[in-house]
N, C-alpha and C positions, 0 to 999 in steps of 0.2 A: 375582426370577430371578436367581440365581447358578451355576448349574450348568454345570463346566467343559465339559463336551460338548454344553450346547443350544446351537441354532444361534440366531442372529440373523436375523430376518424381519424385511421390510416390502414392500409391495405398489408400483407404480408403473402409475399409469392416468392416461394425457394430459388427461383431463378434468380431473383436479387439478392444477391448476398453481401457482407461488408468484408468478412474473412473469419477463419476458424480460430475459435479462441487459445490462446496460450495459457496452457494449466496454470503458469505463474502469473497469469494477472492478478490472483489471488494470495498474494505474498506478503508477508509482515517483515517487522521490525523487531529488533531487539537491543538494542543501546546499554553502553552504561550511563546510565541517566536515572536518577530518582532512585524508586525502588523496581523497575522493569526487571532486574537481576535480583538483587538480593530482596529476599522477601515477596519477588513475584512470583519467577519461575525457581528459582534456589532459593531453598530454604531449610539445612540441614537440621535436624531437630525436630519439625513440625512433625505432628501425627500422620500427616499423608504424604511425607517425603519418603523416597525410596534410599536404596544404599548410596545412591551419588548423589543425595538432596535435592534433586528435584522434585518440586510437588507433584505430586501424581493426581490430584485434585485439579490443578491447572493443566497439566496432560491431557486430562481429559475433555477439558471444555475446548484446548487446543485442536484439540483432532477433531470434537464437532464445529468449530468453527471454519474447518476446511483450508487452513493454512498450509500453502504449497512451498515456494523459497521464502528463507528467512535470512534478512540483512543483519549482518554484526560485522565489527562493534561499536560503529557507530557510522555516520553521523558527527557531531561535533568533536564527540571524543576520541574519535580513529584519528585524529590529527594533531595529537599528541601521544599518543600509543605505541609502546614497543610490545610487541606481542609476544616476547620471549619472556615477559614478567608474565607471563599468565600458562605456562606450561612448565614441567614437571612437578617433586614436588611440593604440595601445598604451604607446606613451613619453611619451604626456601624461599617463595616468594616475595618481592618487596612489596612494601605500601608507597604509594605514589601519591604526588598532587594531581587532580585533573584540572586543568584550567578552564577546559569548555564549561563545566559547572561547577567550578570551585567545590569540590567534594575531596574526598580520600577515596583512593580505589586499593582497596585490599590486594585485588589479584586472587581471593580465594575461587572467583569462576575465572576460566581463561579458554582458552581454542580445543581441547579435550572434552572441556565439559558442556562446551557448545554443540560439538559435534554430537557427543551422547543426547544432548534434547532435542536438536532435529532430529536423528534417526528414530529417536521414540516418538516424536511427533507425527511422524511421516513426512514430512518437508525435505526440503533441498537446501544444504547453505551457501550463501551470496556472500562471500567474505569482501569486507573493505579495506583498501591498503592504504595505509598513512602516507601519502605525498604530501604532506604539508611540514613536518618536522625532519620525515625522513625521504627514505629515494629508491633508485632502482636496485641497488645490493641487496637492501632489508627486504623489499619485494621479492625478488630471485629468493631469497633464505627463506620465507615463511613459504612459497612455494615450495620450494625442495623438502623443505622439512614436513610439509602437509601432503605432498602429492607423489614424493618419491618410493619405489617400494622400499628399498634398503639398499645398503652399502656404500654410503657415504655419511659425512661426520652428523649432517642437519637429519637426514632419515634416519638413521641410525639410535639416534638422540630420542625422534619419538618412539621407535620399539623399545632403546629405555624406556620410555616412560610409560608404557603399557599398552602402546598402540601399534602390535605386528602390521595390522593392516593400513595402507594409505586412505587417508581421507577423503580423496577424491573429489575435490573441490574444483570446479570447472565456471563457477560464475564468479566474477572478480570484479569491484570497482574499481577503479584507478583513481581513489582521495574522495572527498567528502566539499561540496560548497566552496572550493577552494576561491570562488571568484568573490567571498564575502569578508570585510574588512575585518568581520568577527572571527574567522578561521583562523586558528594557529595553521602559522605558514601561509598566508594569506596570498596570491599570486595575482600577474597579470594573466591574461587570456594567454599572450605570447610564453610566456615563461611557465604556464602551467601546461600548455599545448605541447611544449617539446620537451617536456618531463615524462607528459603522459605517453608521449610517441616512442620515446627511449624505453620508457618501461613496459608498454605493450610488445615492443620490438624485441626485446630479451626475455620476455616471459614464452613468447611463442617461442623461441628459440629451444625453451624445455617442452613444450606442450603446444604443439601448431594448434591444437584445437581447443585449446583456451577460450571463454567467451568473457569479453570484455565491455566493461562499461564507462564511458567517457563522461567528467563531468560537463552536464550541461550549469546555466544558471540556475541561481539559488532561490528564483523566483521571478516571472515575468517583468515585477517593480522595480526591479534590479535597471539600474542607469545603463550597463553595459549590455542589457538581455538583446539578443540575437547577434549584437555585434559577438559574444564574448564565442557564440556556438558557432559563426562562422569560422571564426581564428581557429579555435580549437580542432575544428572538424577539418580546415584545410591541411593541417598538421596531421591529423591520426585519423584520417576516412578510411584508408585501406587498412588501419590497424585495428580498429576498434568493432564492434558489434551494432553498439546501443549508447545512445548517449542519455544523461537524465535529465528529468524534470523534478521539481519540488513542489507545492503549493499546499495551506493550511487557507481554511475559512471558519470566519466567524460572525456572529451578528454585530452590527455597529448602530448604535444611538436610535436602539428599536425598531431599525427598519428589516423589518421582517420579511416584507415581501422579496426586495433584495436579496437576503440572505437565503430566501428558498430558490433564488433564483442562479445561486452560486454557480450551476456547473455548464451557466452558459460561459464563463471566464473560465472555465477550466477545458472545455471543449474550445474556445479561442487561441487556448495557451496551445495545447495539442497540436493545432493545425498551423498555428504559427510555426514551432519549432518544426514540423516535419517540412513548411515551404522551406525554411531554413536549409535543413539537410540537402533537400532534394535540390537547390540549388548551387549548393556546394557538390553534390554526385555531379550536376551536371556542367559545372566549371570546369571538374577535374575528368570529365568524358567518360565516369565510372558508369557502370551496369549496375553495382551494389546499390542497396536501399538498406539505409541503416535504421535499425529498430529503435524504438521509444523505450527506457526505463525508469516509469513516473516510480521512483522508489521511497520516495516519501508523498505521502497525501495525507487530510481528515480534516475533520474540523476540529478545530484549537484556538482559545480564548487568549491570544498572545497579548492581547493588553492586560491580561489577568496578572500573567508574569510578570510583565515588565514592573508591574505598580508592587510587586511581591520584593524584599529585601533578600539577596544571596546568601545563600549558608554560608558557613565559615568553616569549610573544610569538614564539613560532615562527611560520617559513613552512610552514602544511602539515605540521602533525608527525602523527605513527602515535594517531590518537586511534581508540577504540570498535571495534578490528579484531578483533570476536571470531570465532572460526574454530569455527564450527557443526558439531556431533555429527550422529551418523543419530537419535538421539532429538530433537535440536533440529528436524529435518526432519518428524519424523511430525506434532509437535506444531503447526508451521508449515503443513503441510498442513491440521491441523483446525481451525485459521485460518481458511484459505482456503476449508472448505467451511463455516463460520459466515457470512462473507461470503455466500456463494452461497445459503445458506439463507434469505436476508433481502434478494434481490436485487429485491425488489417496490418497498424503501427505500432502500438503498445503494445508490445511482447511479455513485458514486466512490468507487476507494478508494487509496491510495499505498503500497506497500511501501518501508519506512523502514529503508535508503536503497540507493541503486543499487550502487554500487564500492565498497569498503574499507570503509567505516563502516557497522556492523551490516550487510555486503551480502550477497547473493548470488555476486557478482564479485569474485575479488580479484585483484591486480596486484602487481608488483614492478616500480621504477623503471629502466628499462631493460630489464626482463626480459620475463617472461611473463605471461597472464594465464590465470586458470583458474577453476574453476566451485566454489561451496561445496553441500554438502550439501541445502542448501535452494532452490539453483536450480531441483532437477528437480520439484517438486510445483507451483513458479508456471508454470514453463515448458509441463506437462502440463495444467493448470488453464484458464490463458488459453489454449492451444491448442483445448482440447476442452469447456472449458465455457461455450461459447457457444450461442445460444439459447433454450429456455426453459427454466425451473428447475421439475421436479416434485414435488410435495410426497412427502414421506420420515417416516414414521413408525415408530420403530423400535420393534419387541418382543423381548425376548431377555433376554443376562446382562446383570448391572449389577456393578459392587464399589462400595467404601465407600473414600469419598475425605477427606483431613483438611479440606482448605478446601471442597468443593462438596458433600460430601455424597454420596449415591448418586447413581452415573451410570453410562450406561450403556456397555458395552465397545467397542459399534459407534458410530462418529461419521460420516455419511453423507450426501449429497445424489447426485442424478442432475439432467442436462441432458438434452433431446432438442433436435438439430437439426431443425428442422420442414420444411427442404428436402429434406434425406435420409431422414430419418427416424433417421439413428443416435441411439442414445441411449448415455448415458457416466454409468458409476457412479462416483463419488470417496467411498472407504472408509478409515478409519482404525479400527484396532485398537487400542483402549488399554491390551489386557493384557500385562504386562512376560513372561509367561512361557507363556500357552496360545495355541495356533489358534483361532483362531474361525469355525466352519462357516458361512459367509451363504446363505441364501435370497431369493430377488427373485421376487414374483409379478409378470409381468408380465401386465396386464388393460388389454385393446386397444391394446398395442404390437407392432406388426408387425416384430419382430425374429428372425432366421432364424439366425443365427451370432454366434460369438465372435467379434469381430475382433481382440483382446486380452486378456492380462491383466497390468499392469506392476506390481512390486512392488517398494517402496523399502523395505530393511530390513537389517539384518545381524546376527549373532550377536554381536559384540562393539557395545551402547549408546553407547559413546565412539568408535566410528570416526568420521573427520575425511576430509576432502580437504586437500591440502598444497601445498605448492610442493615438497616432494619426492616426492609421492605423490598429484596431483593427480586420479586417477580409483578412489581406494581406496572411494569410495561412488557406486556408479552402480546406477541399476535395473537389475532381471533380469525374466524372464519368470515370470508365476504358473504353477503346475500344476496339472493337475485340475478346471480350471475349464470347465465345461458349460452348456447351454440345453437342455434337454429340457419336451414338455409345458407352456410357456408357462412356467417357471421357471428362473430361475440359479441353477446352485449353485456355490459357490465356496468355497478354505478360507483364510482370511485370516492369514499368521505374526504371531508375535506380535511387538507393537510394529511396527507397518507402515503404509506409505501405499500406496494401492492404487488403481487407475484401471484400470476394465471397461468394455471399449467394444464395443455390439452392432449387429452390422449390421442 
């Protein structure tokens, strides 16, 4: 169906649900990369810095963004990181070379500072372990330092460093992207699977309830994709809770139609990993269901990064500071819809990253902080995309894309807050030029009125928010959205992200 005036339709029925949203679906990521930490979240001496050096203007935006779990300290950075370098008196911490991003790490910001940041931001720590250049012993030492109450050498060292109470880290990543040849300490699936299993088994001896994430493929384009997951899970299935997925998207060669359909690839990626997990579970005759941790995702113009020269061991250089357009924000919103549509298996997701580096929040050293275009879809999804996800099966107009073939112009999902009955519809119109009529049948949904229809769109697809014009792109109220006789009617602007809430 390709008619320009034909409506897109779906029906919502509370009897047909996908699953309950884990709040950690709205996680993010802080890596020692570029200016994410230094002059991003942490800048002693800044007019807005608190006594710990954390930028309170950034903290306010992080809270508004609604971030839950925050992954740290990497990323590629973690595979060469010594956690001991970032604890204790700052003046005694060593400077190190960071091989991942060819930078110098001062270690002025470390584990204690991160826990302070997460606590003030209202989030939960998600700690990544170095299984690239280190192993089981170092992971156990970090776990004891961070989580044991006291009475041992390492836990008493934490107390001496000023943290009497344990950090209570319950969510741990067993390394990062170790299938990638670029990773310091790159391993085969067999090597990594055995190391991850040994680490997981040992960590559970200290804390049986620790929640553990095994490394999946760095992306579905990796030549070992699926085979890597199968091999790793064969060794770790009964020892871990989740397996990771990473994916980034960008526009290629001006093919905007395919870019707007990027979520087609993300959903296929998720479903492929689910199939692999369940195949291994069946082979092992296990009743356990492995969860998915999509702990790196975003729009990222990686080709621009590869064209830039590497810094020469600079401190906190400006790296990967993409300035996002309204087009990027619409694709970004569609990726959020893809995650919600698979809430039954995607338990954790981390937007990479949080500040300055491919991020929804930007800062200037000594200056202001502001919201990128992608800030708004994330903040709205985190605020309203809670409760239970309902099944959405769209019928309506389609169009052709070079990368993904025939795709629907409408990409949508919906959630219901079972305490209040509020229904939220998240919808993206992928058409570059045409308004898309939307009709939503409400079966068994006691919706009485439209609370609001927020739209993120712009006549200029290249519009961005900048230091000079930080509110060039902001959401506006949609027009003509009505609810009558059990049907929601709306007009979705061309290339738009939409949030429609029903009381």
